[in-house]
N, C-alpha and C positions, 0 to 999 in steps of 0.2 A: 821595162820592156815594151816597145813601142810595135805592135803588133801589127805583121804588113798585112796587102791585102790578100784577099782568100785566091785558092787557084779558079779561072772558069771552070764551070763545069760544063763537059762535053755537051753538045745542042740538044740532040737527041735524050740526052739524060735528062736533063735540064728542063725540055718539055715535058717527059713523063712526071717529074717531081711536079710541074705546075698542076697535071692532073690530081694527082693524088695528094697536094697540097692540105687541101679541106680537111683531110684523111688522117693525116701524119704531123704530128707536132712534133717538130725537132730536139725541144725541150720540154722534158718528160718529169718533172717534180713531185714526190713521194706521195704527195694529198692525190694524184692522180691514177696511182697502180690499182685500186680496186677496182674504178670505173672502166681499166685498158682492159684490163683482163676480163670482166665481167661483156666488155663489149667483143672481146675474142672470143669467145666462151660460143657466144651466138654464131660465129659463122661456119657455114661448114668446110670441113676439107674436103676438095675434091681432088680427083687423081686418080690412077691404076694402082691399087696399092698391092696388086698381083699381080702387074707387068705382063698382061697378058697370060696368064696360069705359070708364068716360069718361076712365082717363090709361093711360097705358102706360109701366113704368119700365125706366128704363134706369141701368144702371152705371155711369160714369164714373172717370177719374182724373187727377188734374192735377200738375204737380210742386208742390212745399212751396218753402219758401226754400232747405231745403238739399237742393231737387234729389230728397229721397224721393217715390213715390209716395203721392197721400193718396186716399182714396176719396171718391165724391162720388156722390149720388142725383139723377136726374129723372127727374118724373112730369111727361109733355108731354099734354096733353089728343087723346084721339082726334075731338072735334066740331070740331075746324075744323082747316084749314091757314095759317090765317093766322096772322102772330106774337100773341105774347100776353103780359102781363108776366108776372114772375115774384115768386112767396115765398121768398127766401130763406133757408131754418131754419137754426140752429143748437142742436142740444139743450143741453140742459139736466147735471144730476149734479154738481151742486160743485167743478168741474173735474178730479174723482176717477172721473167715473162717465158710465156712457152709453153711449149709441150710436145713430147716424145714421137707423136703421132703427128708431125705436123707438114705441109705443105711441100717442104723438098723432100719427100721420101720416095714418091715415085721417082725422080729424077735420079736420086742414086740408087730405087732399083736397076733402071738404066743403065748406071756407070758399073754396077756390080755384075751385071750380066754380061758385059763388056770384057770384065776381067776377072768371069769364073767366082763369084765372093759373096756371100753372105752376108747380110745386112745385119746389125743389131743398133737397138734406139734406146737409151737409158731415161728413166724418167728420174732424174736426179732435185729434190725437194731444193725448190726456190727460195731466196731471200727476201724480204726480209724478217719471214717465221721463220726460217731454216738460213742460221748466218754459217760464216765458216768457219769449221769444214767441213759441215753434211754434203753440200753440193758437191765438191771433189771427194773426197767424204765416198759418196754414194757409188759415181761415175766409176773412181778405183775400183772398189768392190764389184759392181755389175763387170767390168773389164773380168778380175779376175775367178768371178762366177762362172764366166763364158768357158775362158781360157783351162779355169780346172776339169772342168766334165766336158773338154775338148769332144770327147769320143759319145759322146752320147747327145750332144750337138752337130755333131758330123763337121767338125772345123779341123782347121790346119792348122798349128799354132804355128808356125814358120810360114806366115802371110795375113801376120795382122794389123790391119793399118788404124788408128783413132785418131777421127777429125772431128773436127766442128766449125763452124760460121760463127762470127760474131761471140757474144758470150761463149759460145762450146767453143769455137776456136782458141780463147783462151782458158777454160777447160782441158780440151784437148789436151795444150802445151801441157798445163800441171799437170794431167793425168800420167804426161811421158814422163817427167820430173818424178815423180812418187813410183813408177815403174820402174825406173834409172836408181834411187836413192835405196827403194825396198828390195831390189834382187825379182821384183816384181814379172811378171810377164815379158815376155821379148817381140816385143814391137818391132816390125817391120819398115813404117814410115808413120810421120804424123803431118795429117792433113789439114791443117792451117789456113781458112779463108774469111777474111780480116776481122784478125781476133782481138780480143780484145785482155789487154795485156797488162797494161801499167794503171794500178788505182794512183798514181801521183798526179794524173791528168792536167801536167802543165808543160805540156809540149808547144813547141812554135803553131801546128798542126793542130790542138782542139781549141788555141786562143785563136786562131782564123778562121777556126768553121762555127763561132758560136754563135746559135740561133740560125746558122743552116743546115739545110740538109736534111735527113734522118736522125740522127742520135747525137746529141750537140755537147759541149761541156758540160752542160746543166743537167744533162738525163744520164750524162758519166758518172759527175757526181752524186744521184741518186743511185745508179747501181752498187758503184762501189760502197758505199757508205750503210746502203742495204745488207751487203755482202759482209762488211766489216765491223757492224754496227757502230754508227759514226766517225770510225779510225780511218777514214781514207786517206790515205797522205800521210799518214805517221811514219816513225823510226822503223815501227814494230809490225810491220808487215810481210805474211808469211810470202815466199816466192811459190806453194804451191795455194796459195791463193790468188797471187800476182806475179804469173810469172817471170814478165822483168825485173822483178826483184830477187831471184838468183842470181848468186855470185859464179857459177860454175856452170855452164851450158855446156863440156866436153860430155861426149859417150851417150848421146839422143839418137833417135833414129833420123834418117832422113827427112826432113822438111818441107814442105811444100807452101809458100807462103803469098796471099795476093792482099792485096788491100786498093784503094781510091787516093788517088794523088789529094780528090778533093773531101777529103772526111777526118774525122776525129783521131782515127787509129792510125793516119799514116805514118808520122815519125816514129812513134812506138814501133810498129811492127818491121818498118826499115831498122830502126836500131837495134832488133829482136834478131832478124838474116844477118846484121851483118857481124853480131858478138857468136852466132852457130860458127862463121866462118872462121874468127878469131881462135875460137876455140878448137881449130882445127874441124870442124864437123860438115855436114855436107847438107845444103840447104839451098831451091830457087825462089826465087824471089821476084813476083811481077807488081809494078804498081800501074794501075789501070791509067791515064791522064781524062782526068775529069769527071773521074767517077766518083758517087758519094757512098755513103756507108750503103748495104745488101743492097745496089743496083740492078745486079744480075735478080735478085727475086722480083724487085721491084716493077723492075723494064726487063723481063727476059727475053723480048725480041728486038732489043738495041743492038744495033751493030758488035759494040762494046760488049756491052751481057754479054753476046752469043762469041766472041774471043776470049772471054775471060776464062768460061765454062768449060767450051773445047781445049785449053790450056791443060788443064788439071789431068786430063783421060790419058794423056802421051806419056805423062810423069808419071802418073800411076804404074804406066805401065811396065816405061822405062825400069821404075826402082824395086817391083815385084819379079821384074821378070817373065811378064807375062806375054 
């Protein structure tokens, strides 16, 4: 296959990418994982994790499938004693990086305040130390833990949204598949922000964006092989590891999906939305022109980033009926 040229980056985002180019490599190889983790561990996490006193933070644990304690943070509203819905968040990081108390939480709290929701963030265990199925099983077990104890946690189980970005978006989609297939918690919606869905890593967009942006085909190969023990792209990948492998996408909660036109995940996200529609499901898809992976977090003040983040709130309002 002759790879066509990549779509151009949005000019404002391209300028932002140039500024962070000495800090971010698009091509992460396995030997870089420990160094990147160490560097990130030393960075302060800034922001208002109480949203001006609207939320209180509670550190919880729950048992993973193997019995190990898995951390979970829950931000409960202070403005009401009535049960509230829940935004259950799964952080990104390519399956190999990230933390459940990440820099996106303050913005999620602002969204939750608008919608009258609590927020939870699960500290699932990372690959390669914990390959599939541990990460997704941790995510699912945390969801079950909160919803089964909904009364104690002040939650309304009729308004539960599972969401995540990048690898977290893929894990959110997989958690929704598990909930459907196991007869687990009923989900009102799934919020899939440029989700990592397909271990085959062989789409046109994956080839187009090699060596470009923030997370390219090499990084994707590193993340998927860490999760799947070196078997990424093989014939036996579980759909609960890579949701794009699911044969049936019917019976899922309404989905919001977005992705950049100039990123590795473009084609798999577009295809996933189309397959939800073909299965009779509900999905809203946004493809942001010239956006690279994670554009809204790396360049939050860019016009396209502000447009993208603004699109999520009205969809959640419509879907949740609030």
